[in-house]
KOLVEXBA-713019 format. One record per atom (N, C-alpha, C, CB): residue in three letters; y, x, z. Coordinates in steps of 0.02 Angstrom, whole numbers, padded with zeros to 5 digits, always signed. Glycine has a CB too. Layout:
<nodes>
ALAYXZ/...
</nodes>
This chain:
<nodes>
MET+07537+04658+04243/MET+07593+04624+04277/MET+07572+04554+04297/MET+07656+04622+04230/THR+07586+04537+04359/THR+07566+04471+04384/THR+07620+04420+04368/THR+07554+04474+04461/THR+07598+04364+04340/THR+07645+04311+04323/THR+07637+04254+04372/THR+07634+04285+04250/PHE+07691+04235+04404/PHE+07689+04180+04452/PHE+07712+04116+04417/PHE+07733+04195+04514/ARG+07671+04066+04421/ARG+07689+04001+04390/ARG+07710+03952+04445/ARG+07630+03973+04349/PRO+07764+03918+04436/PRO+07787+03871+04487/PRO+07739+03812+04494/PRO+07858+03846+04471/THR+07741+03781+04552/THR+07701+03721+04563/THR+07745+03659+04554/THR+07669+03721+04633/VAL+07715+03607+04531/VAL+07751+03543+04521/VAL+07712+03488+04557/VAL+07759+03526+04445/SER+07748+03437+04576/SER+07718+03379+04609/SER+07695+03329+04556/SER+07767+03346+04659/VAL+07632+03309+04561/VAL+07603+03262+04513/VAL+07577+03202+04552/VAL+07546+03296+04472/VAL+07595+03143+04528/VAL+07570+03081+04559/VAL+07502+03064+04529/VAL+07621+03022+04549/GLN+07453+03060+04572/GLN+07385+03043+04551/GLN+07368+02972+04575/GLN+07333+03094+04577/LYS+07333+02936+04532/LYS+07313+02867+04548/LYS+07239+02864+04561/LYS+07334+02819+04492/HIS+07219+02826+04613/HIS+07148+02819+04628/HIS+07113+02781+04573/HIS+07138+02783+04696/ALA+07057+02807+04550/ALA+07019+02775+04497/ALA+06970+02726+04528/ALA+06981+02827+04453/GLY+06980+02662+04516/GLY+06936+02611+04544/GLY+06965+02543+04534/GLY+06923+02625+04618/PRO+06925+02491+04544/PRO+06951+02422+04537/PRO+07002+02407+04591/PRO+06893+02371+04541/PRO+07048+02360+04577/PRO+07100+02344+04626/PRO+07070+02315+04691/PRO+07150+02292+04596/LEU+07091+02344+04747/LEU+07066+02319+04812/LEU+07086+02247+04824/LEU+07092+02363+04868/TRP+07148+02230+04805/TRP+07172+02162+04818/TRP+07130+02110+04780/TRP+07246+02155+04798/LEU+07106+02128+04721/LEU+07066+02082+04681/LEU+06998+02070+04714/LEU+07057+02108+04609/LEU+06966+02124+04737/LEU+06901+02117+04770/LEU+06907+02077+04834/LEU+06870+02186+04784/ALA+06960+02092+04873/ALA+06971+02056+04936/ALA+06985+01982+04923/ALA+07029+02087+04975/SER+07023+01967+04871/SER+07039+01897+04854/SER+06978+01860+04830/SER+07094+01894+04801/LEU+06937+01893+04788/LEU+06875+01860+04765/LEU+06828+01846+04823/LEU+06841+01905+04712/TYR+06822+01894+04868/TYR+06780+01883+04927/TYR+06803+01822+04966/TYR+06781+01946+04972/THR+06868+01817+04977/THR+06896+01761+05015/THR+06887+01695+04980/THR+06971+01773+05028/VAL+06905+01694+04916/VAL+06902+01631+04878/VAL+06830+01606+04871/VAL+06933+01640+04808/LEU+06784+01650+04854/LEU+06714+01630+04845/LEU+06683+01606+04910/LEU+06673+01687+04816/PHE+06698+01640+04965/PHE+06669+01619+05028/PHE+06695+01550+05048/PHE+06684+01670+05083/ILE+06760+01540+05043/ILE+06788+01475+05062/ILE+06764+01420+05014/ILE+06865+01477+05062/ALA+06757+01436+04950/ALA+06731+01388+04902/ALA+06660+01368+04921/ALA+06732+01417+04830/GLY+06621+01415+04947/GLY+06553+01400+04968/GLY+06550+01354+05028/GLY+06517+01463+04984/LEU+06603+01352+05067/LEU+06605+01306+05125/LEU+06619+01234+05104/LEU+06657+01329+05174/LEU+06653+01225+05049/LEU+06676+01158+05030/LEU+06619+01107+05022/LEU+06716+01161+04966/PRO+06564+01124+04988/PRO+06511+01073+04980/PRO+06478+01052+05046/PRO+06459+01100+04933/VAL+06482+01096+05097/VAL+06445+01081+05159/VAL+06492+01063+05216/VAL+06402+01141+05179/THR+06556+01053+05200/THR+06604+01032+05251/THR+06642+00970+05227/THR+06653+01089+05269/ALA+06707+00970+05234/ALA+06747+00910+05222/ALA+06740+00883+05151/ALA+06819+00924+05236/VAL+06744+00926+05100/VAL+06741+00902+05031/VAL+06673+00871+05016/VAL+06755+00960+04982/GLY+06620+00900+05042/GLY+06553+00874+05030/GLY+06537+00810+05067/GLY+06503+00925+05048/GLY+06579+00793+05116/GLY+06569+00732+05154/GLY+06519+00741+05210/GLY+06546+00677+05108/LEU+06516+00691+05253/LEU+06469+00693+05309/LEU+06398+00683+05285/LEU+06488+00639+05362/PRO+06348+00711+05320/PRO+06355+00756+05377/PRO+06372+00827+05355/PRO+06291+00756+05418/TYR+06403+00865+05401/TYR+06420+00934+05387/TYR+06361+00980+05402/TYR+06482+00956+05427/TRP+06367+01041+05380/TRP+06317+01093+05395/TRP+06306+01095+05471/TRP+06339+01163+05368/PRO+06245+01088+05495/PRO+06234+01086+05567/PRO+06240+01155+05600/PRO+06165+01057+05582/GLY+06268+01156+05659/GLY+06273+01218+05698/GLY+06210+01229+05739/GLY+06334+01217+05743/PRO+06202+01288+05768/PRO+06142+01304+05807/PRO+06136+01264+05871/PRO+06140+01377+05824/TRP+06189+01230+05890/TRP+06187+01188+05950/TRP+06158+01119+05936/TRP+06257+01181+05980/GLU+06150+01102+05873/GLU+06124+01036+05855/GLU+06050+01029+05873/GLU+06134+01022+05780/ALA+06028+00967+05881/ALA+05957+00954+05895/ALA+05915+00975+05836/ALA+05946+00879+05912/PRO+05854+00999+05848/PRO+05811+01021+05793/PRO+05802+00968+05738/PRO+05743+01040+05820/GLY+05797+00905+05758/GLY+05788+00852+05708/GLY+05847+00846+05661/GLY+05776+00787+05743/VAL+05908+00856+05687/VAL+05968+00853+05646/VAL+05969+00910+05595/VAL+06032+00856+05690/ILE+05949+00969+05617/ILE+05948+01027+05572/ILE+05897+01018+05517/ILE+05933+01092+05612/VAL+05837+00998+05536/VAL+05784+00988+05486/VAL+05803+00935+05436/VAL+05718+00969+05521/SER+05830+00879+05460/SER+05849+00824+05415/SER+05902+00846+05366/SER+05874+00765+05456/TYR+05950+00886+05388/TYR+06004+00907+05343/TYR+05978+00948+05285/TYR+06057+00947+05382/PHE+05937+00998+05299/PHE+05913+01042+05246/PHE+05861+01008+05202/PHE+05884+01105+05277/GLN+05828+00959+05228/GLN+05780+00922+05187/GLN+05815+00875+05138/GLN+05732+00884+05231/SER+05874+00852+05156/SER+05906+00800+05115/SER+05970+00822+05080/SER+05921+00741+05159/HIS+05991+00884+05089/HIS+06053+00908+05058/HIS+06043+00975+05023/HIS+06109+00914+05111/ALA+05988+00980+04987/ALA+05970+01044+04956/ALA+06022+01067+04905/ALA+05902+01038+04922/VAL+06051+01021+04867/VAL+06099+01040+04815/VAL+06162+01070+04846/VAL+06117+00979+04772/LYS+06186+01039+04899/LYS+06245+01065+04933/LYS+06231+01134+04963/LYS+06268+01017+04988/VAL+06174+01142+04994/VAL+06155+01205+05025/VAL+06150+01259+04971/VAL+06089+01199+05063/LEU+06119+01243+04915/LEU+06112+01291+04860/LEU+06179+01313+04833/LEU+06069+01261+04804/ALA+06226+01267+04826/ALA+06293+01284+04802/ALA+06327+01332+04850/ALA+06336+01220+04792/CYS+06320+01318+04915/CYS+06349+01360+04966/CYS+06320+01431+04962/CYS+06338+01330+05035/VAL+06254+01436+04959/VAL+06221+01501+04957/VAL+06241+01540+04895/VAL+06144+01492+04959/PHE+06244+01506+04838/PHE+06261+01539+04775/PHE+06331+01570+04778/PHE+06256+01490+04717/LEU+06381+01530+04800/LEU+06449+01554+04801/LEU+06459+01608+04853/LEU+06497+01496+04815/GLN+06428+01600+04911/GLN+06438+01650+04964/GLN+06399+01714+04950/GLN+06418+01621+05030/THR+06346+01711+04910/THR+06313+01772+04888/THR+06361+01813+04844/THR+06248+01756+04849/GLY+06397+01778+04800/GLY+06447+01812+04760/GLY+06502+01843+04803/GLY+06478+01764+04710/ALA+06522+01807+04855/ALA+06573+01833+04901/ALA+06548+01897+04935/ALA+06592+01781+04953/THR+06485+01897+04955/THR+06457+01955+04989/THR+06455+02016+04944/THR+06387+01939+05014/ILE+06439+02006+04881/ILE+06440+02061+04833/ILE+06510+02090+04827/ILE+06414+02038+04764/CYS+06560+02047+04825/CYS+06629+02070+04821/CYS+06648+02110+04884/CYS+06677+02011+04813/LEU+06623+02089+04942/LEU+06635+02127+05003/LEU+06604+02196+04999/LEU+06608+02089+05064/GLY+06544+02201+04970/GLY+06512+02266+04962/GLY+06552+02311+04917/GLY+06442+02257+04935/LEU+06578+02283+04862/LEU+06620+02323+04817/LEU+06684+02344+04852/LEU+06636+02283+04753/PHE+06713+02299+04890/PHE+06773+02316+04928/PHE+06760+02374+04975/PHE+06799+02255+04968/THR+06703+02372+05009/THR+06685+02426+05055/THR+06680+02493+05019/THR+06618+02410+05090/ALA+06646+02493+04962/ALA+06639+02555+04924/ALA+06707+02582+04901/ALA+06594+02543+04863/VAL+06750+02537+04878/VAL+06815+02559+04852/VAL+06862+02581+04908/VAL+06847+02502+04812/ILE+06863+02544+04964/ILE+06910+02562+05018/ILE+06892+02630+05048/ILE+06911+02508+05073/THR+06828+02644+05056/THR+06808+02709+05083/THR+06822+02765+05033/THR+06733+02709+05103/SER+06812+02751+04969/SER+06830+02800+04917/SER+06906+02812+04917/SER+06806+02777+04848/ARG+06944+02758+04926/ARG+07017+02764+04927/ARG+07040+02807+04986/ARG+07050+02693+04931/LEU+07009+02796+05044/LEU+07029+02836+05102/LEU+07014+02910+05091/LEU+06992+02811+05165/HIS+06957+02925+05061/HIS+06942+02995+05044/HIS+06994+03022+04995/HIS+06871+03001+05014/PHE+07012+02983+04946/PHE+07061+03003+04896/PHE+07128+03019+04928/PHE+07070+02948+04843/LEU+07145+02981+04981/LEU+07209+02990+05015/LEU+07206+03047+05067/LEU+07229+02926+05050/GLY+07149+03082+05069/GLY+07145+03140+05112/GLY+07115+03129+05180/GLY+07210+03169+05120/VAL+07088+03069+05193/VAL+07058+03055+05258/VAL+06988+03083+05260/VAL+07058+02978+05272/ARG+06975+03126+05309/ARG+06909+03156+05316/ARG+06877+03139+05383/ARG+06913+03232+05307/ALA+06906+03093+05420/ALA+06881+03075+05486/ALA+06816+03035+05481/ALA+06934+03035+05525/VAL+06778+03035+05536/VAL+06715+03000+05537/VAL+06724+02924+05531/VAL+06676+03017+05601/GLY+06785+02901+05545/GLY+06798+02829+05539/GLY+06784+02802+05471/GLY+06869+02815+05557/VAL+06790+02843+05419/VAL+06776+02820+05351/VAL+06701+02805+05345/VAL+06797+02873+05299/GLN+06659+02848+05372/GLN+06586+02835+05370/GLN+06567+02775+05413/GLN+06548+02898+05393/ILE+06602+02765+05468/ILE+06590+02706+05510/ILE+06607+02643+05471/ILE+06631+02709+05576/ALA+06663+02645+05436/ALA+06682+02587+05395/ALA+06631+02574+05340/ALA+06751+02598+05364/LEU+06607+02627+05309/LEU+06557+02620+05256/LEU+06492+02589+05284/LEU+06541+02689+05224/PHE+06470+02615+05341/PHE+06409+02588+05373/PHE+06419+02514+05391/PHE+06391+02629+05435/GLY+06475+02499+05423/GLY+06488+02430+05444/GLY+06492+02382+05385/GLY+06551+02426+05483/GLY+06527+02403+05332/GLY+06533+02359+05274/GLY+06468+02346+05239/GLY+06581+02389+05225/PHE+06429+02399+05229/PHE+06365+02390+05195/PHE+06315+02351+05238/PHE+06335+02458+05176/LEU+06317+02360+05304/LEU+06272+02322+05347/LEU+06292+02248+05347/LEU+06274+02350+05420/THR+06357+02234+05344/THR+06381+02165+05339/THR+06354+02133+05275/THR+06458+02162+05339/VAL+06356+02171+05221/VAL+06331+02145+05157/VAL+06256+02133+05160/VAL+06347+02195+05100/PHE+06218+02180+05188/PHE+06146+02172+05193/PHE+06128+02110+05233/PHE+06114+02234+05224/ASP+06161+02103+05291/ASP+06147+02044+05333/ASP+06167+01980+05299/ASP+06183+02050+05401/GLY+06224+01982+05263/GLY+06247+01921+05229/GLY+06199+01900+05174/GLY+06315+01932+05201/LEU+06175+01948+05135/LEU+06128+01931+05082/LEU+06062+01906+05112/LEU+06115+01992+05038/ALA+06038+01938+05165/ALA+05976+01916+05197/ALA+05984+01846+05225/ALA+05956+01965+05253/ALA+06042+01831+05254/ALA+06055+01764+05280/ALA+06053+01712+05224/ALA+06123+01761+05317/GLY+06083+01729+05167/GLY+06083+01683+05111/GLY+06013+01671+05084/GLY+06127+01709+05056/TYR+05973+01723+05080/TYR+05905+01716+05054/TYR+05862+01675+05102/TYR+05874+01784+05042/ALA+05872+01685+05167/ALA+05835+01645+05216/ALA+05855+01572+05212/ALA+05847+01672+05287/THR+05919+01560+05201/THR+05942+01491+05194/THR+05913+01459+05131/THR+06019+01488+05192/TRP+05912+01496+05077/TRP+05882+01470+05015/TRP+05809+01451+05027/TRP+05887+01521+04958/ALA+05774+01490+05067/ALA+05704+01475+05081/ALA+05696+01409+05118/ALA+05672+01532+05121/THR+05745+01390+05158/THR+05738+01327+05197/THR+05736+01266+05151/THR+05796+01320+05246/ILE+05767+01271+05091/ILE+05768+01213+05047/ILE+05716+01217+04992/ILE+05837+01206+05016/HIS+05675+01270+04993/HIS+05622+01275+04943/HIS+05572+01218+04953/HIS+05586+01345+04947/PRO+05549+01187+04899/PRO+05504+01129+04906/PRO+05440+01145+04945/PRO+05485+01104+04838/ALA+05418+01208+04945/ALA+05358+01226+04982/ALA+05371+01236+05056/ALA+05328+01288+04953/VAL+05435+01242+05075/VAL+05452+01256+05145/VAL+05484+01196+05179/VAL+05499+01316+05148/ALA+05529+01162+05144/ALA+05569+01109+05174/ALA+05528+01056+05211/ALA+05609+01075+05121/PRO+05469+01034+05187/PRO+05432+00983+05225/PRO+05404+01009+05291/PRO+05376+00958+05183/ASN+05401+01074+05300/ASN+05373+01103+05362/ASN+05429+01117+05411/ASN+05334+01169+05346/GLY+05440+01069+05455/GLY+05496+01072+05502/GLY+05499+01136+05544/GLY+05494+01014+05547/PRO+05446+01156+05577/PRO+05449+01217+05619/PRO+05466+01280+05579/PRO+05382+01228+05654/VAL+05439+01287+05518/VAL+05455+01345+05477/VAL+05528+01343+05456/VAL+05409+01349+05415/LEU+05551+01284+05436/LEU+05621+01275+05417/LEU+05667+01295+05474/LEU+05634+01203+05395/LEU+05651+01273+05535/LEU+05692+01290+05593/LEU+05694+01365+05605/LEU+05666+01253+05655/GLY+05636+01397+05599/GLY+05633+01469+05609/GLY+05677+01506+05560/GLY+05562+01494+05604/LEU+05675+01485+05497/LEU+05717+01517+05446/LEU+05791+01502+05459/LEU+05697+01492+05376/TYR+05806+01442+05482/TYR+05876+01425+05497/TYR+05905+01470+05551/TYR+05881+01351+05518/TYR+05868+01478+05606/TYR+05894+01519+05661/TYR+05898+01593+05641/TYR+05850+01511+05723/LEU+05851+01615+05600/LEU+05855+01684+05575/LEU+05917+01692+05531/LEU+05791+01702+05535/SER+05929+01643+05488/SER+05988+01645+05446/SER+06052+01646+05487/SER+05989+01587+05397/PHE+06053+01606+05540/PHE+06114+01604+05582/PHE+06124+01671+05617/PHE+06110+01548+05634/ALA+06071+01701+05641/ALA+06077+01766+05674/ALA+06105+01819+05626/ALA+06009+01789+05703/LEU+06081+01818+05564/LEU+06103+01867+05514/LEU+06175+01853+05491/LEU+06056+01867+05454/GLY+06191+01790+05483/GLY+06257+01771+05458/GLY+06308+01758+05512/GLY+06251+01712+05415/GLY+06286+01756+05576/GLY+06332+01747+05632/GLY+06350+01814+05662/GLY+06302+01700+05685/PRO+06317+01832+05718/PRO+06328+01899+05746/PRO+06311+01955+05697/PRO+06288+01908+05810/GLY+06263+01941+05652/GLY+06245+01991+05601/GLY+06302+02004+05553/GLY+06184+01969+05563/PHE+06349+01959+05548/PHE+06410+01970+05510/PHE+06464+02001+05553/PHE+06435+01904+05479/SER+06480+01969+05609/SER+06540+01988+05646/SER+06536+02057+05678/SER+06553+01937+05700/VAL+06476+02078+05701/VAL+06470+02143+05733/VAL+06483+02200+05682/VAL+06401+02152+05765/PRO+06446+02203+05626/PRO+06461+02258+05578/PRO+06528+02250+05543/PRO+06406+02261+05526/MET+06552+02189+05534/MET+06618+02180+05505/MET+06671+02210+05550/MET+06633+02105+05492/GLY+06659+02205+05615/GLY+06705+02237+05662/GLY+06707+02312+05653/GLY+06685+02220+05733/LEU+06650+02342+05637/LEU+06649+02415+05624/LEU+06689+02432+05561/LEU+06576+02439+05616/LEU+06682+02391+05509/LEU+06722+02402+05449/LEU+06796+02399+05465/LEU+06704+02351+05395/MET+06816+02348+05502/MET+06887+02340+05519/MET+06912+02397+05562/MET+06898+02273+05555/ALA+06872+02416+05611/ALA+06892+02470+05656/ALA+06898+02536+05618/ALA+06843+02477+05714/GLY+06848+02551+05576/GLY+06849+02614+05539/GLY+06910+02621+05495/GLY+06787+02621+05498/VAL+06925+02567+05458/VAL+06984+02569+05414/VAL+07048+02572+05454/VAL+06984+02507+05367/SER+07053+02532+05507/SER+07115+02528+05546/SER+07131+02593+05582/SER+07110+02471+05596/VAL+07081+02622+05614/VAL+07093+02683+05653/VAL+07113+02741+05607/VAL+07032+02702+05694/THR+07075+02750+05553/THR+07092+02806+05508/THR+07160+02794+05474/THR+07037+02814+05454/SER+07176+02732+05459/SER+07241+02718+05429/SER+07298+02729+05479/SER+07243+02646+05404/ALA+07284+02718+05543/ALA+07336+02728+05594/ALA+07355+02801+05599/ALA+07312+02702+05661/PHE+07306+02846+05597/PHE+07319+02917+05603/PHE+07361+02944+05544/PHE+07254+02956+05608/ARG+07347+02916+05484/ARG+07383+02940+05425/ARG+07442+02895+05406/ARG+07334+02945+05366/LYS+07454+02842+05446/LYS+07509+02795+05433/LYS+07505+02765+05363/LYS+07576+02830+05443/LEU+07445+02742+05346/LEU+07434+02715+05279/LEU+07448+02640+05276/LEU+07363+02728+05257/LEU+07446+02606+05333/LEU+07456+02534+05335/LEU+07508+02516+05387/LEU+07389+02497+05350/PRO+07540+02457+05381/PRO+07589+02436+05431/PRO+07557+02428+05500/PRO+07621+02370+05409/ARG+07597+02439+05551/ARG+07570+02436+05619/ARG+07540+02368+05635/ARG+07625+02452+05669/TRP+07572+02313+05612/TRP+07547+02246+05628/TRP+07477+02236+05600/TRP+07594+02193+05602/LEU+07465+02264+05541/LEU+07400+02255+05509/LEU+07346+02297+05545/LEU+07404+02274+05435/ILE+07365+02356+05568/ILE+07319+02397+05606/ILE+07301+02364+05672/ILE+07349+02467+05619/VAL+07351+02337+05706/VAL+07338+02302+05770/VAL+07293+02241+05758/VAL+07404+02280+05803/LEU+07307+02202+05706/LEU+07266+02144+05690/LEU+07194+02166+05677/LEU+07293+02107+05628/GLY+07184+02220+05639/GLY+07117+02244+05625/GLY+07080+02265+05687/GLY+07120+02302+05577/LEU+07115+02297+05733/LEU+07082+02320+05795/LEU+07064+02261+05840/LEU+07127+02369+05833/LEU+07108+02210+05843/LEU+07093+02151+05883/LEU+07033+02113+05855/LEU+07154+02105+05886/LEU+07032+02105+05790/LEU+06975+02070+05759/LEU+06911+02111+05766/LEU+06990+02056+05685/ALA+06918+02177+05762/ALA+06859+02220+05771/ALA+06831+02212+05842/ALA+06877+02294+05758/ALA+06875+02208+05891/ALA+06852+02197+05960/ALA+06816+02131+05967/ALA+06912+02200+06009/ALA+06844+02078+05936/ALA+06811+02013+05938/ALA+06742+02017+05906/ALA+06854+01960+05903/GLY+06738+02053+05850/GLY+06674+02060+05816/GLY+06622+02095+05858/GLY+06683+02098+05751/GLU+06641+02150+05891/GLU+06592+02186+05933/GLU+06572+02144+05993/GLU+06621+02253+05956/LEU+06618+02108+06023/LEU+06602+02067+06081/LEU+06558+02007+06063/LEU+06666+02042+06114/SER+06558+01987+05999/SER+06519+01929+05979/SER+06444+01940+05987/SER+06534+01912+05907/VAL+06422+02003+05995/VAL+06350+02016+06006/VAL+06327+01983+06070/VAL+06336+02091+06009/PHE+06373+01971+06117/PHE+06355+01939+06180/PHE+06340+01865+06172/PHE+06410+01949+06231/TYR+06351+01839+06111/TYR+06330+01769+06098/TYR+06256+01760+06112/TYR+06345+01750+06025/PHE+06216+01812+06098/PHE+06144+01807+06110/PHE+06129+01795+06184/PHE+06108+01870+06086/LEU+06173+01817+06228/LEU+06164+01808+06299/LEU+06199+01746+06325/LEU+06188+01868+06337/ASN+06254+01727+06292/ASN+06294+01670+06314/ASN+06320+01632+06254/ASN+06352+01692+06360/PRO+06289+01575+06236/PRO+06310+01537+06176/PRO+06383+01514+06178/PRO+06266+01479+06167/LYS+06414+01514+06237/LYS+06484+01493+06241/LYS+06531+01542+06205/LYS+06505+01487+06314/LEU+06506+01600+06189/LEU+06546+01650+06153/LEU+06542+01642+06078/LEU+06525+01720+06173/LEU+06516+01586+06055/LEU+06510+01573+05983/LEU+06576+01579+05947/LEU+06480+01505+05971/PHE+06631+01561+05981/PHE+06697+01561+05949/PHE+06718+01630+05923/PHE+06749+01535+05997/LEU+06688+01683+05950/LEU+06706+01750+05928/LEU+06686+01764+05856/LEU+06675+01802+05975/ILE+06634+01729+05832/ILE+06611+01740+05764/ILE+06662+01713+05713/ILE+06543+01706+05753/PRO+06682+01649+05716/PRO+06735+01627+05669/PRO+06802+01661+05682/PRO+06743+01552+05675/LEU+06814+01683+05744/LEU+06876+01720+05758/LEU+06878+01785+05720/LEU+06883+01733+05833/THR+06820+01815+05710/THR+06816+01877+05670/THR+06821+01861+05596/THR+06751+01915+05684/ARG+06787+01808+05574/ARG+06782+01794+05503/ARG+06847+01768+05472/ARG+06728+01744+05491/PHE+06875+01715+05499/PHE+06929+01681+05463/PHE+06996+01718+05466/PHE+06938+01611+05491/PRO+07019+01742+05524/PRO+07078+01786+05521/PRO+07063+01851+05483/PRO+07102+01803+05592/GLY+06998+01868+05478/GLY+06978+01927+05440/GLY+06996+01921+05367/GLY+06904+01939+05447/PHE+07001+01860+05340/PHE+07022+01851+05271/PHE+07094+01876+05262/PHE+07016+01777+05249/ILE+07137+01861+05311/ILE+07206+01884+05308/ILE+07207+01961+05310/ILE+07248+01855+05367/TRP+07166+01990+05353/TRP+07165+02063+05360/TRP+07142+02096+05296/TRP+07120+02084+05418/ILE+07087+02072+05267/ILE+07058+02107+05210/ILE+07102+02101+05148/ILE+06987+02081+05196/VAL+07132+02043+05138/VAL+07177+02035+05080/VAL+07239+02077+05090/VAL+07196+01960+05070/SER+07265+02079+05151/SER+07325+02120+05165/SER+07310+02194+05155/SER+07350+02108+05236/VAL+07251+02217+05177/VAL+07232+02287+05165/VAL+07228+02301+05090/VAL+07165+02303+05200/GLY+07198+02254+05054/GLY+07193+02262+04982/GLY+07260+02268+04947/GLY+07155+02206+04953/LEU+07309+02233+04973/LEU+07376+02235+04943/LEU+07417+02295+04964/LEU+07413+02171+04960/LEU+07408+02317+05027/LEU+07454+02367+05056/LEU+07426+02438+05060/LEU+07473+02346+05125/MET+07360+02447+05052/MET+07333+02515+05054/MET+07358+02554+04994/MET+07255+02513+05055/PRO+07389+02613+05005/PRO+07415+02652+04949/PRO+07360+02670+04899/PRO+07448+02717+04975/GLY+07378+02670+04836/GLY+07330+02687+04784/GLY+07349+02750+04747/GLY+07323+02630+04735/LYS+07402+02784+04770/LYS+07425+02845+04737/LYS+07437+02899+04789/LYS+07489+02832+04697/ARG+07435+02961+04767/ARG+07451+03018+04809/ARG+07489+03069+04768/ARG+07387+03049+04840/VAL+07526+03111+04802/VAL+07563+03164+04769/VAL+07525+03229+04779/VAL+07636+03170+04796/ALA+07507+03263+04725/ALA+07470+03326+04728/ALA+07511+03381+04697/ALA+07402+03319+04693/GLU+07502+03441+04724/GLU+07536+03499+04696/GLU+07489+03536+04648/GLU+07559+03547+04754/GLN+07516+03553+04590/GLN+07476+03593+04543/GLN+07522+03640+04505/GLN+07437+03547+04494/GLN+07492+03693+04480/GLN+07532+03743+04445/GLN+07556+03717+04378/GLN+07492+03808+04435/ALA+07618+03732+04363/ALA+07646+03711+04299/ALA+07616+03754+04243/ALA+07724+03716+04299/LEU+07609+03725+04185/LEU+07583+03762+04127/LEU+07635+03812+04102/LEU+07563+03714+04071/ALA+07611+03870+04084/ALA+07658+03920+04059/ALA+07685+03899+03991/ALA+07623+03989+04054/ALA+07748+03917+03980/ALA+07780+03899+03916/ALA+07750+03939+03859/ALA+07856+03909+03919/
</nodes>
């Protein structure tokens, strides 16, 4: 005789660290890393790629402690971004998303982390006592670091934002305003690659990064962490 057991709805929770915590740590550590080399650290500020070579060389030769503090804190921020990427893509799978956008987000997030770490290591090399006195080598490392931490950040970060936003839109996992914000920032990130052809487009890089803090923390807070699953009830 066949016995039919009824099904019941069970709420399952995603196993993993809180997304909001990883997103907040990424934001706080990155901004903290800016403080020693901007207003709090006093003049002169971290030089941009438009500065004269002599200004760039002089800054890194004479402000090693500030640069090291910045690199240390932002390396921690980058690790938190990598963890966020791993957790958000796992969360999307948990919520039933099987679209390729999840893999695009994973690729974009991990590439952002790789470029960010490489940029930090190149920057650390500029202040090494064996390198800092050699102006041409220091300049080469500086421009490499900017390429990795500038467009090397904003382009793959745009892929992370687009992957999460598009897949969330199809499953209605996030508010519409947050999805639209993610797509706009993703577009800015992808367009920032044209900075290499036209330096006037430099503004697209901070446009991706700083409003991106609002996006990533909001995603961490609003992305569902539970799902309802059907399973057979245990026989009495």
